[in-house]
C-alpha positions as CSV (number, residue, x, y, z in Angstrom):
1,X,90.5,93.2,69.8
2,X,93.4,93.5,67.5
3,X,93.1,96.6,66.9
4,X,92.9,98.4,70.0
5,X,97.1,95.7,70.6
6,X,98.0,97.5,67.1
7,X,96.6,101.3,68.7
8,X,98.8,100.2,71.9
9,X,101.7,99.6,69.5
10,X,101.6,103.3,67.8
11,X,101.2,104.4,71.0
12,X,104.3,102.6,72.5
13,X,106.1,103.4,69.4
14,X,105.1,107.5,69.6
15,X,106.7,107.4,73.0
16,X,110.0,105.7,72.4
17,X,110.8,108.9,69.7
18,X,109.4,111.3,71.8
19,X,112.0,110.2,73.7
20,X,114.6,109.9,71.9
21,X,113.8,112.9,69.9
22,X,113.7,114.4,73.6
23,X,117.2,112.8,74.5
24,X,118.8,114.3,71.1
25,X,117.4,117.8,70.9
26,X,118.7,118.4,75.3
27,X,121.9,116.8,73.8
28,X,122.0,118.9,71.0
29,X,121.6,121.8,73.0
30,X,124.3,121.4,76.0
31,X,126.1,120.7,73.0
32,X,125.9,124.5,72.4
33,X,125.6,126.2,75.6
34,X,129.6,124.5,75.9
35,X,130.5,125.5,72.5
36,X,129.1,129.0,73.4
37,X,131.1,128.7,77.2
38,X,134.0,127.8,75.3
39,X,134.1,130.3,73.0
40,X,133.3,133.1,75.9
41,X,136.2,131.5,77.9
42,X,138.6,131.1,75.0
43,X,137.3,135.2,74.4
44,X,138.1,136.0,77.7
45,X,141.7,134.8,77.3
46,X,142.4,136.5,74.1
47,X,141.2,139.3,76.1
48,X,143.9,139.1,78.9
49,X,146.6,138.3,76.6
50,X,146.0,140.9,74.5
51,X,146.0,142.6,77.3
52,X,149.7,141.5,78.9
53,X,150.5,142.2,75.5
54,X,150.0,145.5,76.6
55,X,151.3,145.7,79.3
56,X,154.6,143.9,78.0
57,X,154.3,146.6,75.5
58,X,154.7,149.8,78.8
59,X,157.1,147.6,80.6
60,X,159.6,148.0,77.0
61,X,159.3,151.9,77.2
62,X,160.4,151.7,80.7
63,X,163.3,149.3,80.0
64,X,164.3,151.4,76.9
65,X,164.0,154.6,78.7
66,X,166.6,153.1,81.2
67,X,168.8,151.7,78.9
68,X,170.6,154.9,78.8
69,X,171.7,154.3,81.9
70,X,175.7,152.3,82.8
71,X,173.8,150.7,86.0
72,X,170.4,149.0,86.4
73,X,169.1,149.7,89.9
74,X,165.2,149.5,91.5
75,X,165.2,152.7,92.2
76,X,164.5,154.2,88.7
77,X,161.1,154.4,87.2
78,X,161.2,150.8,85.7
79,X,161.3,148.6,89.3
80,X,158.2,150.7,90.3
81,X,154.7,148.5,90.3
82,X,152.4,149.4,88.3
83,X,148.0,149.7,88.8
84,X,145.8,148.7,89.4
85,X,144.7,150.6,86.0
86,X,141.6,150.3,83.9
87,X,142.3,149.8,79.9
88,X,140.0,152.9,79.0
89,X,136.8,151.4,78.0
90,X,136.8,148.4,78.3
91,X,136.4,147.1,81.9
92,X,140.2,145.2,81.7
93,X,141.8,146.4,85.1
94,X,146.0,145.3,85.1
95,X,148.6,145.5,87.3
96,X,152.3,145.4,86.4
97,X,155.8,144.4,88.6
98,X,158.8,144.2,86.7
99,X,162.2,142.4,88.3
100,X,165.5,142.2,87.1
101,X,166.6,138.4,86.6
102,X,170.1,138.3,86.8
103,X,169.3,139.2,90.1
104,X,169.7,135.6,90.9
105,X,171.7,132.9,90.5
106,X,172.0,131.6,86.3
107,X,171.1,127.9,87.0
108,X,172.4,127.1,82.9
109,X,175.4,129.3,84.1
110,X,176.7,125.7,85.8
111,X,178.2,124.5,82.6
112,X,180.7,125.7,80.5
113,X,181.3,125.1,77.1
114,X,184.8,123.5,76.1
115,X,185.8,123.8,72.7
116,X,188.2,120.4,72.9
117,X,185.7,118.4,73.2
118,X,182.5,120.8,71.4
119,X,180.7,119.9,73.6
120,X,179.4,121.5,76.4
121,X,180.8,120.6,80.9
122,X,180.8,121.2,84.4
123,X,181.8,124.2,85.8
124,X,183.7,124.1,88.8
125,X,183.7,128.0,90.0
126,X,179.4,128.2,90.0
127,X,178.9,124.0,91.1
128,X,180.6,125.6,94.2
129,X,178.8,128.6,94.0
130,X,175.8,126.8,93.4
131,X,175.9,123.8,96.7
132,X,177.0,127.2,98.8
133,X,173.1,128.5,97.7
134,X,171.8,125.1,98.1
135,X,173.8,124.7,101.5
136,X,172.4,127.4,102.8
137,X,169.4,126.8,102.2
138,X,169.8,123.5,104.0
139,X,169.1,121.5,100.7
140,X,170.9,118.8,100.0
141,X,174.3,120.4,98.1
142,X,174.6,117.2,95.7
143,X,171.9,118.0,94.0
144,X,174.2,119.9,92.3
145,X,175.6,117.9,89.8
146,X,171.9,116.6,89.5
147,X,171.2,119.3,88.0
148,X,175.2,119.2,86.3
149,X,174.2,116.4,84.3
150,X,170.8,117.5,84.0
151,X,172.2,120.4,81.0
152,X,175.5,118.6,80.1
153,X,175.6,117.4,76.4
154,X,177.4,113.8,78.1
155,X,175.9,110.7,79.6
156,X,178.5,110.1,82.2
157,X,177.7,110.8,85.6
158,X,179.3,113.8,87.7
159,X,181.1,111.9,90.5
160,X,178.7,109.7,92.2
161,X,176.4,112.7,93.3
162,X,175.2,112.8,89.6
163,X,172.8,110.7,87.3
164,X,172.2,110.2,83.8
165,X,169.4,108.3,81.6
166,X,170.2,104.7,83.7
167,X,168.6,107.3,87.3
168,X,165.9,109.0,85.6
169,X,165.1,105.4,83.7
170,X,164.4,103.8,87.0
171,X,162.2,107.3,88.2
172,X,157.9,105.4,88.5
173,X,156.9,106.9,85.7
174,X,160.5,106.6,83.7
175,X,162.0,109.2,81.6
176,X,165.1,111.1,80.7
177,X,167.9,114.2,81.4
178,X,167.2,116.6,78.2
179,X,171.0,117.1,78.4
180,X,170.6,120.8,76.6
181,X,169.3,123.8,78.7
182,X,167.0,124.4,80.9
183,X,163.9,126.7,80.4
184,X,162.4,127.3,83.8
185,X,164.4,127.0,87.2
186,X,160.9,124.7,87.9
187,X,162.9,121.7,85.5
188,X,164.3,121.2,89.2
189,X,161.4,119.8,90.3
190,X,162.6,116.2,87.6
191,X,165.2,115.5,89.9
192,X,164.5,112.9,92.3
193,X,163.3,113.8,95.6
194,X,163.4,117.4,94.6
195,X,159.9,118.2,95.3
196,X,158.4,120.9,95.9
197,X,158.9,121.1,99.1
198,X,162.7,122.6,98.1
199,X,161.6,124.5,95.2
200,X,159.8,127.1,96.7
201,X,162.7,127.6,99.1
202,X,165.1,128.0,95.8
203,X,162.4,128.9,93.5
204,X,163.2,133.1,94.5
205,X,166.7,132.8,93.6
206,X,167.3,131.3,91.2
207,X,166.0,131.9,87.0
208,X,167.1,129.6,83.6
209,X,168.9,132.1,81.5
210,X,171.7,131.6,78.8
211,X,174.4,131.0,80.5
212,X,176.9,133.1,80.2
213,X,174.9,135.7,82.1
214,X,176.0,137.3,85.0
215,X,174.4,138.6,88.6
216,X,173.7,142.2,89.2
217,X,175.0,143.4,91.8
218,X,172.6,146.0,92.2
219,X,169.7,144.6,92.1
220,X,170.5,141.1,93.7
221,X,169.3,139.7,97.3
222,X,171.7,139.3,100.0
223,X,171.9,136.1,99.8
224,X,172.8,135.8,96.3
225,X,175.4,138.1,97.0
226,X,177.3,136.2,99.7
227,X,176.8,132.9,97.6
228,X,178.0,134.7,94.0
229,X,180.6,135.8,96.4
230,X,182.0,132.9,97.8
231,X,183.9,134.3,100.2
232,X,184.3,132.2,103.6
233,X,185.9,135.3,105.4
234,X,182.4,137.1,105.6
235,X,179.8,134.4,104.4
236,X,177.0,136.8,105.5
237,X,177.7,140.2,104.9
238,X,174.7,141.2,102.8
239,X,172.3,139.1,104.2
240,X,172.4,141.2,107.8
241,X,172.1,144.2,105.5
242,X,168.8,146.0,105.3
243,X,169.1,145.8,101.0
244,X,166.2,147.8,100.0
245,X,166.9,150.5,102.5
246,X,170.7,150.7,101.1
247,X,169.0,150.8,97.6
248,X,166.8,153.7,97.8
249,X,169.3,156.7,96.5
250,X,171.5,154.0,93.5
251,X,173.0,150.8,93.3
252,X,174.6,148.6,96.1
253,X,177.1,147.6,96.9
254,X,179.1,148.6,93.5
255,X,180.5,146.2,91.7
256,X,184.4,147.2,92.8
257,X,183.0,147.3,96.3
258,X,181.6,144.0,95.9
259,X,184.6,142.0,94.9
260,X,187.1,144.9,96.3
261,X,186.3,143.4,99.7
262,X,187.3,139.5,99.1
263,X,191.3,139.4,100.2
264,X,192.1,136.5,98.5
265,X,192.9,137.3,94.5
266,X,191.3,133.7,92.9
267,X,187.8,134.3,94.6
268,X,188.4,138.2,93.3
269,X,189.4,137.2,90.2
270,X,186.6,134.4,90.4
271,X,184.1,137.0,91.7
272,X,184.5,139.8,89.8
273,X,184.0,137.3,86.3
274,X,180.4,136.6,88.0
275,X,179.5,139.9,88.0
276,X,177.8,143.2,86.7
277,X,175.9,146.3,87.1
278,X,173.9,146.3,84.1
279,X,171.4,144.0,83.4
280,X,168.7,142.6,79.6
281,X,167.2,140.4,81.2
282,X,163.7,140.9,83.7
283,X,160.5,139.2,83.7
284,X,156.9,140.6,84.7
285,X,154.4,140.0,86.5
286,X,150.7,140.9,84.9
287,X,147.5,140.7,87.0
288,X,144.9,140.9,85.0
289,X,141.0,141.4,85.5
290,X,138.0,141.0,83.3
291,X,134.7,140.7,85.0
292,X,135.0,138.1,88.0
293,X,137.9,136.2,85.8
294,X,141.7,136.7,86.9
295,X,145.0,135.8,84.9
296,X,148.4,136.2,85.5
297,X,150.6,136.6,82.9
298,X,154.4,136.1,83.3
299,X,156.5,137.5,81.1
300,X,160.3,136.9,80.2
301,X,161.8,139.9,78.6
302,X,164.9,140.8,77.1
303,X,166.5,144.2,76.6
304,X,168.5,144.8,73.3
305,X,172.4,146.0,73.0
306,X,170.3,148.7,71.1
307,X,168.0,148.7,74.3
308,X,165.1,147.7,71.9
309,X,163.2,145.3,74.3
310,X,161.4,141.9,73.3
311,X,159.6,139.4,74.6
312,X,161.5,135.9,75.1
313,X,158.9,133.6,77.0
314,X,155.2,133.7,77.9
315,X,153.4,131.6,80.7
316,X,150.1,131.9,82.2
317,X,149.1,131.5,86.0
318,X,153.6,129.8,86.4
319,X,156.1,131.8,86.9
């Protein structure tokens, strides 16, 4: 009887040990499989990045070649879509399109340097333009003051519609405004109540570049041209025009024509200071397909005064 009990205990111990060994083996196999999948995913992502950098190099060549022209126009080679084309022998397909970012309103132009106080303060003329853009898109224009407070270096809210630490610390969860330049237009989503619907409306018309970058009248949309002119006598002069068709043969409108139609001398001078015909900042959207995996790389490119092009910013899957 005693030997039978001992054999039963030994069998039970063997079963338990076998179960433990099976569990450990299964865990090891699972971890190895996950490690292999992570490695494959990282390798594919690295391939996508390299393919995107190849597209950046091609875009750089096109922009450098265009740099010799006095105007940046959308009928030139740099603005034409590329692909889809396969990187020879790799099975990687890319499709790319360049856009002139200076055809949009620059959010960072809402502030200007005030040397006397050694800080950035609101730029009233640009705030007025931005409020006009918001009104045209049927967005509360008071968000202009909130954006100024998001950027400027002081802690005093703009008039009664701005907001600094007190406003943002009352949000859930609480946070603080950065009080520095906007890095990406999506920072507008951090404004209280702005939300994705308003952002979807305004995103095609705004960008975040150095504060002194002007708007290129040769590439800007009709809406941006109208609000930048800020001429109450011609509030929808360009919005109703077929800009793509008018630009097939070159720059439209020319800067001197654009500002020359503004009757008020003060408004004309202000618009002239906000406009240019040649661009230095561009965004490259690259669609990359590797097997069944698809990636989108957004690259901000800066064309330097010597026409050499450098990559300023990259992001996967987000403009």
